[in-house]
ZASELUM-68478 format. One record per residue (C-alpha): residue number from 1; x, y negated, z negated; chain. Coordinates in pm, 1 decimal, always signed. Each point is the difference from the previous one (the first is absolute). Example, Ala and Ser with C-alpha at 12.3 -4.5 7.8 and 13.67 -1.06 7.14 Angstrom:
# residues 2
+------+----------+----------+----------+------+
| guro |        X |        Y |        Z | logu |
+------+----------+----------+----------+------+
|    1 |  +1230.0 |   +450.0 |   -780.0 |    A |
|    2 |   +137.0 |   -344.0 |    +66.0 |    A |
+------+----------+----------+----------+------+
# end
This chain:
# residues 291
+------+----------+----------+----------+------+
| guro |        X |        Y |        Z | logu |
+------+----------+----------+----------+------+
|    1 |  +8377.8 |  -8474.1 | -11440.4 |    A |
|    2 |    -29.5 |   +256.2 |   -279.8 |    A |
|    3 |   +321.4 |   +165.3 |   +107.2 |    A |
|    4 |   +182.7 |   -341.9 |    -24.6 |    A |
|    5 |   -152.2 |    -56.1 |   -344.8 |    A |
|    6 |   +103.6 |   +349.4 |   -108.4 |    A |
|    7 |   +353.9 |    -51.4 |   +118.9 |    A |
|    8 |    +18.4 |   -332.6 |   -181.4 |    A |
|    9 |   -139.5 |   +158.3 |   -312.8 |    A |
|   10 |   +269.9 |   +271.7 |    +10.7 |    A |
|   11 |   +269.4 |   -256.2 |    +52.4 |    A |
|   12 |   -124.5 |   -202.1 |   -294.0 |    A |
|   13 |    +12.7 |   +309.0 |   -217.7 |    A |
|   14 |   +351.8 |    +78.0 |   +123.0 |    A |
|   15 |   +108.5 |   -355.3 |    -79.3 |    A |
|   16 |    +90.5 |    -78.2 |   +364.6 |    A |
|   17 |   -264.1 |   -267.9 |    +55.2 |    A |
|   18 |    +40.4 |   -369.0 |    -82.9 |    A |
|   19 |   -240.7 |   -262.0 |   -117.7 |    A |
|   20 |    +36.4 |   -318.3 |   +207.6 |    A |
|   21 |   -137.2 |   -325.3 |   -131.4 |    A |
|   22 |    -22.2 |   -337.8 |   +172.3 |    A |
|   23 |   -168.6 |   -336.3 |    +40.0 |    A |
|   24 |   -201.0 |   -116.6 |   +299.8 |    A |
|   25 |    -95.7 |   -355.7 |    +77.8 |    A |
|   26 |   -222.9 |    -67.0 |   +301.6 |    A |
|   27 |   -167.7 |   -324.3 |    +99.3 |    A |
|   28 |   -293.3 |    +88.7 |    -17.3 |    A |
|   29 |   -101.8 |   +373.5 |     -9.4 |    A |
|   30 |   +188.7 |   +327.3 |    +38.3 |    A |
|   31 |    -34.4 |   +378.1 |    +26.2 |    A |
|   32 |   +311.4 |   +204.4 |    -80.2 |    A |
|   33 |    +75.1 |   +347.0 |   +126.5 |    A |
|   34 |   +295.6 |   +225.5 |    -75.0 |    A |
|   35 |    +63.1 |   +304.6 |   +217.8 |    A |
|   36 |   -356.7 |     -7.3 |   +129.0 |    A |
|   37 |   -169.6 |    -32.1 |   -339.6 |    A |
|   38 |   -191.7 |   -314.0 |   -107.6 |    A |
|   39 |   +176.7 |   -108.6 |   -317.9 |    A |
|   40 |   -156.1 |   -342.2 |    -80.8 |    A |
|   41 |   -263.0 |   -242.4 |   +126.9 |    A |
|   42 |    +25.3 |   -364.9 |    -98.2 |    A |
|   43 |   -286.7 |    -76.8 |   -245.7 |    A |
|   44 |    -21.5 |   -357.5 |   +130.3 |    A |
|   45 |    -57.6 |   -106.8 |   +361.1 |    A |
|   46 |    +81.3 |   -371.5 |    -15.6 |    A |
|   47 |   +121.3 |   -192.3 |   -298.0 |    A |
|   48 |   +181.2 |     -5.4 |   -231.9 |    A |
|   49 |   +321.5 |   +118.8 |   +167.4 |    A |
|   50 |   +107.0 |   +272.5 |   -243.0 |    A |
|   51 |   +254.2 |   +271.4 |     +9.2 |    A |
|   52 |   -104.0 |   +361.0 |    -74.0 |    A |
|   53 |   +209.2 |   +270.8 |   -163.5 |    A |
|   54 |    -10.0 |   +342.0 |   +167.5 |    A |
|   55 |   +120.0 |   +336.0 |   -106.9 |    A |
|   56 |     +7.2 |   +330.9 |   +204.9 |    A |
|   57 |   +177.2 |   +334.4 |    +23.8 |    A |
|   58 |   +264.5 |    +96.6 |   +254.1 |    A |
|   59 |   +115.4 |   +354.7 |    +59.2 |    A |
|   60 |   +366.5 |   -100.0 |    -10.1 |    A |
|   61 |   +102.5 |   +145.8 |   +336.2 |    A |
|   62 |   -229.8 |    -96.9 |   +286.9 |    A |
|   63 |     +0.0 |   -327.4 |   +197.4 |    A |
|   64 |   -188.0 |   -294.8 |   -152.9 |    A |
|   65 |   -246.3 |   -188.6 |   +214.5 |    A |
|   66 |   -126.5 |   -327.2 |   -150.9 |    A |
|   67 |   -307.7 |   -138.0 |   +177.0 |    A |
|   68 |   -185.4 |   -321.3 |   -101.7 |    A |
|   69 |   -296.8 |   -175.2 |   +146.7 |    A |
|   70 |    +10.9 |   -372.1 |    -93.9 |    A |
|   71 |   -268.4 |   -246.3 |    +90.8 |    A |
|   72 |     +2.4 |   -377.5 |    -15.2 |    A |
|   73 |   -357.1 |   -120.5 |    -17.7 |    A |
|   74 |   -142.5 |   -138.3 |   +326.0 |    A |
|   75 |   -356.3 |    -46.0 |   +123.4 |    A |
|   76 |   -110.5 |    +92.6 |   +350.6 |    A |
|   77 |   +148.4 |   -328.2 |   +112.2 |    A |
|   78 |   +340.3 |    +66.9 |   -158.7 |    A |
|   79 |    -51.7 |   -273.0 |   -252.8 |    A |
|   80 |    -77.1 |     -1.9 |   -372.1 |    A |
|   81 |   -196.7 |   -257.0 |   -199.9 |    A |
|   82 |   -238.7 |    -20.5 |   +291.8 |    A |
|   83 |   -281.3 |   -138.6 |   -217.0 |    A |
|   84 |   +199.5 |   -310.0 |    -91.7 |    A |
|   85 |    +95.1 |   -302.8 |   +204.5 |    A |
|   86 |   +361.3 |   +120.6 |     +6.2 |    A |
|   87 |    +27.4 |   +356.0 |   +140.9 |    A |
|   88 |   +356.6 |   +127.2 |    +13.1 |    A |
|   89 |   +209.2 |   +281.6 |   +128.8 |    A |
|   90 |   +133.7 |   +222.3 |   -281.4 |    A |
|   91 |   +351.3 |   +142.8 |     -6.7 |    A |
|   92 |    +59.2 |   +361.6 |    -93.4 |    A |
|   93 |   +294.7 |   +165.8 |   -176.8 |    A |
|   94 |    +94.9 |   +342.4 |   -130.3 |    A |
|   95 |   +261.7 |    +63.8 |   -265.0 |    A |
|   96 |    +69.3 |   +331.4 |   -165.6 |    A |
|   97 |   +278.4 |   +161.3 |   -207.0 |    A |
|   98 |    +23.6 |   +357.3 |   -112.1 |    A |
|   99 |   +214.4 |   +176.5 |   -261.2 |    A |
|  100 |   +169.8 |   +222.5 |   +261.8 |    A |
|  101 |   +156.1 |   -310.3 |   +156.1 |    A |
|  102 |   -246.1 |    -36.9 |   +283.9 |    A |
|  103 |    -99.4 |   -365.5 |    +58.0 |    A |
|  104 |   -176.8 |   -193.8 |   +270.5 |    A |
|  105 |   +245.4 |   -129.1 |   +260.1 |    A |
|  106 |    +44.5 |    -64.0 |   +370.2 |    A |
|  107 |    +47.2 |   +377.9 |    +35.1 |    A |
|  108 |   -371.3 |    +59.1 |    -49.3 |    A |
|  109 |   -220.9 |    +63.9 |   +299.7 |    A |
|  110 |   -314.1 |   -214.0 |    +61.7 |    A |
|  111 |   -315.0 |    +21.7 |   +196.5 |    A |
|  112 |   -250.7 |   -287.4 |    +43.5 |    A |
|  113 |   -357.5 |   +116.5 |    -38.5 |    A |
|  114 |   -171.6 |   -336.5 |    +21.4 |    A |
|  115 |   +137.9 |   -329.5 |   +134.8 |    A |
|  116 |   -167.2 |   -340.8 |    +40.1 |    A |
|  117 |   -103.3 |   -240.4 |    +93.0 |    A |
|  118 |   +115.9 |   +118.6 |   +342.8 |    A |
|  119 |   +187.5 |   -216.4 |   +246.7 |    A |
|  120 |   -296.5 |    +20.1 |   +242.2 |    A |
|  121 |   -244.4 |   -128.5 |   -263.0 |    A |
|  122 |   +239.0 |   -281.8 |    -93.1 |    A |
|  123 |    +18.7 |    -93.5 |   +367.6 |    A |
|  124 |   -381.7 |     -6.4 |     -7.6 |    A |
|  125 |     -1.0 |   -257.7 |   -282.0 |    A |
|  126 |    +24.8 |   +212.2 |   -316.4 |    A |
|  127 |   +124.7 |   -209.6 |   -289.4 |    A |
|  128 |    -63.2 |    -64.3 |   -371.0 |    A |
|  129 |   -255.2 |   -262.3 |   +114.6 |    A |
|  130 |   -160.9 |   +220.7 |   +259.5 |    A |
|  131 |    -36.3 |   +369.3 |   -107.6 |    A |
|  132 |   -264.0 |   +111.2 |   +251.8 |    A |
|  133 |   +246.2 |    +87.8 |   +285.2 |    A |
|  134 |   +235.7 |   +172.9 |   -238.0 |    A |
|  135 |    +51.5 |   +379.4 |    +39.2 |    A |
|  136 |   +227.1 |   +265.8 |   -138.7 |    A |
|  137 |   +160.6 |   +303.2 |   +167.8 |    A |
|  138 |    -64.1 |   +340.0 |   -163.7 |    A |
|  139 |   +248.8 |   +271.8 |   +108.9 |    A |
|  140 |   -157.5 |   +263.8 |   -223.0 |    A |
|  141 |   +171.7 |   +222.0 |   -256.3 |    A |
|  142 |   +181.2 |   +299.1 |   +150.3 |    A |
|  143 |   -107.3 |   +344.2 |   -126.9 |    A |
|  144 |   +219.6 |   +146.4 |   -275.2 |    A |
|  145 |   +225.5 |   -299.7 |     +7.7 |    A |
|  146 |    +97.0 |    +59.2 |   -365.2 |    A |
|  147 |   +119.0 |   +361.3 |    +41.8 |    A |
|  148 |   +357.1 |   +122.6 |    +14.6 |    A |
|  149 |    -39.2 |   +140.9 |   +352.4 |    A |
|  150 |   -135.0 |   -322.4 |   +152.7 |    A |
|  151 |   +217.6 |   -140.6 |   +278.0 |    A |
|  152 |    +63.7 |   -370.2 |    -65.4 |    A |
|  153 |   +286.1 |    -30.4 |   +248.6 |    A |
|  154 |   -189.5 |   -256.1 |   +207.7 |    A |
|  155 |    -82.7 |   -225.1 |   -297.9 |    A |
|  156 |   +170.7 |   -329.6 |    -59.1 |    A |
|  157 |   +245.7 |    -65.5 |   -277.1 |    A |
|  158 |   -108.6 |   -219.5 |   -285.3 |    A |
|  159 |    +74.6 |   -372.1 |    -18.6 |    A |
|  160 |   +159.4 |   -113.9 |   -323.9 |    A |
|  161 |   -115.7 |   -323.6 |   -160.9 |    A |
|  162 |   +146.1 |   -183.3 |   -300.1 |    A |
|  163 |   -203.7 |    -36.3 |   -318.8 |    A |
|  164 |     -9.4 |   -370.6 |    +74.9 |    A |
|  165 |   -151.3 |    +65.3 |   +341.1 |    A |
|  166 |   -259.6 |   +260.9 |   -108.5 |    A |
|  167 |    -67.6 |   -127.9 |   -350.6 |    A |
|  168 |   -120.4 |   +192.7 |   -305.0 |    A |
|  169 |   -362.7 |   -111.5 |    +18.7 |    A |
|  170 |   -242.1 |    -39.1 |   -287.0 |    A |
|  171 |   +150.5 |   +127.5 |   -331.4 |    A |
|  172 |   -211.1 |   +270.8 |   -161.9 |    A |
|  173 |   -136.7 |    -24.2 |   -351.9 |    A |
|  174 |    -60.8 |   +313.2 |   -204.5 |    A |
|  175 |   -203.3 |    -22.8 |   -315.8 |    A |
|  176 |   -232.7 |   +235.6 |   -184.3 |    A |
|  177 |    +37.6 |   +266.3 |   +271.0 |    A |
|  178 |   -103.9 |   -237.4 |   +271.2 |    A |
|  179 |   +197.7 |   -135.0 |   +294.1 |    A |
|  180 |    -70.3 |   -345.1 |   +148.1 |    A |
|  181 |    -52.4 |   -262.1 |   +110.3 |    A |
|  182 |   -195.2 |   +119.8 |   +311.4 |    A |
|  183 |    -89.4 |   -256.0 |   +264.0 |    A |
|  184 |   -212.5 |    +17.3 |   +312.0 |    A |
|  185 |   +178.8 |    +25.5 |   +339.5 |    A |
|  186 |   -291.4 |   -189.2 |   +154.0 |    A |
|  187 |    -65.0 |   -284.9 |   -241.7 |    A |
|  188 |   +333.9 |    -20.8 |   -182.0 |    A |
|  189 |   -193.2 |    -26.2 |   -320.6 |    A |
|  190 |    +28.6 |   +218.7 |   -311.2 |    A |
|  191 |   -207.6 |   +313.0 |    +64.6 |    A |
|  192 |   -265.9 |   +161.8 |   -214.7 |    A |
|  193 |   +116.2 |   +197.6 |   -176.6 |    A |
|  194 |   +335.3 |   -170.7 |    -26.7 |    A |
|  195 |   +185.1 |   +311.3 |   -120.5 |    A |
|  196 |    -23.7 |   +376.1 |    +20.6 |    A |
|  197 |    +97.6 |   +290.3 |   -229.6 |    A |
|  198 |   +342.4 |   +137.5 |    +81.2 |    A |
|  199 |   +293.4 |   +151.5 |   -187.1 |    A |
|  200 |   +281.9 |   -227.4 |    -92.7 |    A |
|  201 |   +219.8 |   +172.7 |   +257.9 |    A |
|  202 |   -246.5 |   -104.6 |   +266.7 |    A |
|  203 |    +22.1 |   -369.0 |    -84.7 |    A |
|  204 |   +369.3 |    -81.9 |    -21.8 |    A |
|  205 |   +170.0 |   -329.4 |    +82.6 |    A |
|  206 |   +209.9 |    +86.4 |   +306.5 |    A |
|  207 |   +257.0 |   -263.5 |    -91.4 |    A |
|  208 |    +71.0 |   +188.9 |   -323.6 |    A |
|  209 |    +33.2 |   +358.8 |   +124.8 |    A |
|  210 |   +144.5 |    -39.2 |   +353.5 |    A |
|  211 |   +322.4 |   -139.0 |   +137.2 |    A |
|  212 |   +172.3 |     +8.2 |   -337.3 |    A |
|  213 |   -249.3 |   -244.0 |   -147.3 |    A |
|  214 |   +180.3 |   -310.1 |   +160.0 |    A |
|  215 |   -234.8 |    -43.0 |   +293.2 |    A |
|  216 |   +286.0 |     -3.5 |   +243.7 |    A |
|  217 |    +12.9 |   +355.0 |   +148.6 |    A |
|  218 |   +366.6 |    +55.2 |    +83.6 |    A |
|  219 |   +263.4 |   +275.4 |     -0.5 |    A |
|  220 |   -147.7 |   +351.1 |    -15.3 |    A |
|  221 |   -339.8 |   -133.0 |   -104.3 |    A |
|  222 |   -313.3 |    +21.5 |   +212.2 |    A |
|  223 |    -87.0 |   -255.0 |   +264.3 |    A |
|  224 |   -333.2 |   -154.1 |    +93.4 |    A |
|  225 |    -90.7 |   +143.1 |   +342.8 |    A |
|  226 |   -278.4 |    -43.6 |   +246.7 |    A |
|  227 |    -57.2 |    -10.3 |   +375.5 |    A |
|  228 |   +163.3 |   -248.9 |   +232.5 |    A |
|  229 |   -286.2 |   -247.4 |    -45.8 |    A |
|  230 |    -51.9 |    -57.0 |   -373.8 |    A |
|  231 |   -322.0 |   -202.3 |    +52.1 |    A |
|  232 |   -180.6 |   +194.7 |   +270.7 |    A |
|  233 |   +102.2 |   +360.8 |    -71.6 |    A |
|  234 |   -282.2 |    +88.5 |   -238.8 |    A |
|  235 |    -25.5 |   +371.6 |    -69.8 |    A |
|  236 |   +330.7 |   +189.4 |    +17.8 |    A |
|  237 |   +133.3 |   +355.3 |    -28.8 |    A |
|  238 |   +347.9 |    +64.9 |   -142.6 |    A |
|  239 |   +203.5 |   +323.2 |     -1.4 |    A |
|  240 |   +343.6 |   +101.0 |   -127.0 |    A |
|  241 |   +150.3 |   +347.3 |     -6.5 |    A |
|  242 |   +299.0 |   +117.8 |   -212.4 |    A |
|  243 |   +165.2 |   +328.0 |    +95.9 |    A |
|  244 |    -25.3 |   +272.6 |   -260.8 |    A |
|  245 |   +284.2 |   +195.7 |   -145.7 |    A |
|  246 |   -104.8 |   +311.2 |   +198.4 |    A |
|  247 |    +22.4 |   -203.1 |   +316.7 |    A |
|  248 |   +343.4 |   -131.2 |    -90.3 |    A |
|  249 |   +125.8 |   +353.3 |    -76.7 |    A |
|  250 |   -119.3 |   +115.8 |   +343.6 |    A |
|  251 |   +175.8 |   -295.8 |   +168.0 |    A |
|  252 |   +324.3 |    +47.2 |   -196.2 |    A |
|  253 |    +19.5 |   +376.1 |     +7.7 |    A |
|  254 |   +323.9 |   +109.8 |   +189.2 |    A |
|  255 |    -45.8 |   +206.7 |   +307.8 |    A |
|  256 |   +104.5 |   +364.5 |    -48.0 |    A |
|  257 |   +351.9 |    +80.7 |   +113.7 |    A |
|  258 |    +11.5 |   +308.3 |   +218.7 |    A |
|  259 |   +211.7 |   +270.3 |   -154.1 |    A |
|  260 |   +309.8 |    +95.1 |   +184.1 |    A |
|  261 |    +53.4 |   +362.7 |    +83.9 |    A |
|  262 |   +275.2 |   +163.7 |   +210.9 |    A |
|  263 |    -88.4 |    +32.5 |   +360.3 |    A |
|  264 |    -54.0 |   +360.4 |   +107.3 |    A |
|  265 |   +270.1 |   +150.8 |   +213.1 |    A |
|  266 |   -148.7 |    +72.6 |   +341.0 |    A |
|  267 |    -10.4 |   +365.8 |   +100.4 |    A |
|  268 |   +151.4 |    +94.9 |   +329.3 |    A |
|  269 |   -264.4 |    +26.5 |   +268.1 |    A |
|  270 |    -26.0 |   +142.2 |   +346.4 |    A |
|  271 |    -24.2 |   -248.6 |   +278.3 |    A |
|  272 |   -366.5 |    +94.8 |    +66.4 |    A |
|  273 |    -85.6 |    -86.8 |   -364.8 |    A |
|  274 |   +170.1 |   -335.7 |    +30.4 |    A |
|  275 |   -186.9 |    -80.5 |   +318.0 |    A |
|  276 |   -329.2 |    +94.2 |   -172.4 |    A |
|  277 |    +76.4 |   -226.3 |   -302.4 |    A |
|  278 |   +105.0 |   -288.7 |   +222.8 |    A |
|  279 |   -327.4 |    +26.4 |   +186.7 |    A |
|  280 |   -196.2 |     +1.5 |   -324.1 |    A |
|  281 |   +175.1 |   -303.5 |   -141.2 |    A |
|  282 |    -57.3 |   -197.0 |   +317.8 |    A |
|  283 |   -364.1 |    +79.9 |    -20.7 |    A |
|  284 |    -16.7 |   -129.8 |   -362.2 |    A |
|  285 |   +179.1 |   -310.6 |   +102.7 |    A |
|  286 |   -253.2 |    -65.2 |   +267.4 |    A |
|  287 |   -280.3 |    +49.5 |   -246.1 |    A |
|  288 |   +161.5 |   -236.3 |   -242.0 |    A |
|  289 |    +23.0 |   -266.4 |   +270.0 |    A |
|  290 |   -363.9 |    +45.4 |    +88.8 |    A |
|  291 |   -104.5 |    -46.4 |   -364.1 |    A |
+------+----------+----------+----------+------+
# end
């Protein structure tokens, strides 16, 4: 770790490193990692649905691995508002845009950590009116899932949803260094306290800072992504890797061209020497075939 920090420090001094900024919107809570380092934790775990500005350093040459845990609130039944007479299934969404051009899209890889209510529990009678049979499936969080070396080849690709399908949630309000209004995921009522202390960059209106501010999300802008089941995929892991300039140089480097040199003129040999040489080359050929 210290070696990586030292290298980044030297690159910063040399002017080779870049500062990448971005905005992350997750319904409801996120943790953001870049190249294995935790960059930002969402200060809110339910409502309001705010965007958060992030800033971090990149060495300018290596690959870039973006990794985000995003969790839509769900109780052990898979439902929210369970202390009301109208429990409901929430719907999750992740949207992110970064200054290097990286945005959330169908190219991101996804892993479902928790899912529910399960099909089996629904078959057993689970519903909004009968929560007791409801159950969720917990697949656990893979070790080191946020690191550059983690193999996500067997993960699924993200499903893209329109802003109309996913929605923008409850608009945040920032006043006097406080972000609100916070509500309870159990009672749906305003919580106490109803706001918490954050910076202004941690309580941004996502419709103002993402997708060009028009709430449409088109062209090269980010997309709202989630698992295949927006309502029952609850806690999700997302990854996206961008090849670094050093990787591209290795891939594009031309193969060395062997230098041409005049063939040596064979010296005249006695027949016994020729026989000996022929025997040797046959032996090498046999060895080559065996290998």
